[in-house]
C-alpha positions in Angstrom: -14.9 -19.3 26.1 -12.4 -19.4 23.3 -10.4 -16.4 22.2 -10.4 -15.3 18.6 -8.4 -12.8 16.6 -10.0 -11.3 13.5 -8.2 -9.3 10.8 -10.5 -7.2 8.7 -9.8 -5.5 5.4 -12.5 -3.0 4.4 -13.7 -2.6 0.8 -12.8 0.6 -1.1 -16.5 1.6 -0.8 -16.4 1.5 3.0 -13.2 3.7 3.0 -14.6 6.6 1.0 -14.8 9.0 3.9 -13.9 9.0 7.6 -17.5 9.8 8.5 -18.7 6.7 6.6 -16.1 4.6 8.3 -17.2 5.8 11.8 -20.9 5.1 11.0 -20.0 1.7 9.6 -18.0 0.8 12.7 -20.9 1.8 15.0 -23.5 -0.1 12.9 -21.3 -3.3 12.9 -20.7 -3.1 16.7 -24.5 -2.7 17.3 -25.3 -5.6 15.0 -22.9 -7.9 16.8 -24.2 -6.9 20.2 -27.7 -7.6 19.1 -27.1 -10.8 17.1 -24.3 -12.3 19.3 -24.9 -11.0 22.9 -22.7 -13.8 24.3 -19.6 -12.4 22.5 -17.5 -10.1 24.7 -15.2 -7.8 22.7 -11.7 -7.5 24.2 -10.0 -5.1 21.7 -10.5 -3.2 18.5 -7.5 -1.7 16.8 -6.8 0.1 13.5 -3.6 -1.4 12.2 -1.0 -0.6 9.5 -0.4 -3.3 7.0 -2.5 -5.5 4.8 -5.5 -5.4 7.2 -7.4 -2.3 8.4 -8.6 -3.7 11.8 -7.5 -6.2 14.3 -10.2 -7.4 16.8 -9.9 -9.7 19.7 -13.1 -11.3 21.1 -14.3 -14.4 22.9 -16.9 -16.8 21.6 -18.4 -20.0 22.9 -17.5 -21.9 19.7 -16.3 -21.7 16.1 -19.8 -21.3 14.7 -20.4 -18.1 16.8 -17.0 -16.7 15.7 -17.9 -17.4 12.1 -21.2 -15.6 12.6 -19.3 -12.6 13.9 -17.0 -12.6 10.8 -19.9 -12.8 8.4 -21.3 -9.6 9.8 -18.8 -7.6 7.9 -20.5 -7.3 4.5 -18.2 -4.5 3.2 -15.0 -6.4 4.2 -12.8 -9.4 3.9 -12.2 -11.1 7.3 -9.7 -13.7 8.6 -10.2 -15.4 11.9 -7.6 -17.2 14.1 -8.4 -19.2 17.2 -6.1 -18.1 20.0 -4.9 -19.4 23.3 -3.8 -17.0 26.0 -0.2 -17.4 27.1 -0.9 -18.7 30.6 -3.3 -21.3 29.4 -0.8 -22.4 26.7 1.9 -22.8 29.3 -0.4 -24.9 31.5 -1.3 -27.1 28.6 2.4 -27.6 27.8 3.1 -28.6 31.4 0.4 -31.2 31.3 1.8 -32.9 28.1 3.2 -36.4 28.5 6.9 -36.9 27.9 7.8 -36.9 24.2 7.7 -40.2 22.4 11.1 -41.0 20.8 11.4 -43.5 18.0 14.5 -45.6 18.0 16.3 -46.1 14.7 
């Protein structure tokens, strides 16, 4: 499965109270478990900066990752496909030698 990183910025309505935020987080997690049971969650972090949350999850394809992102009706999301470091290193090792163009 492919790894994905999702940045989420909540709307002002969702941020009105800590209790509302806790309830919203629980509802979203339950919805994703129900609608996308094949998506394992790796990490969920509150972050400082332009986003409110950073999530890391795995999905079988881009369509499933998009489905996860559209679950957040009270938010703006941004998703990045990610490759784990060890897998990236292996891919680099398997690359053919660089092609050099002569002047």
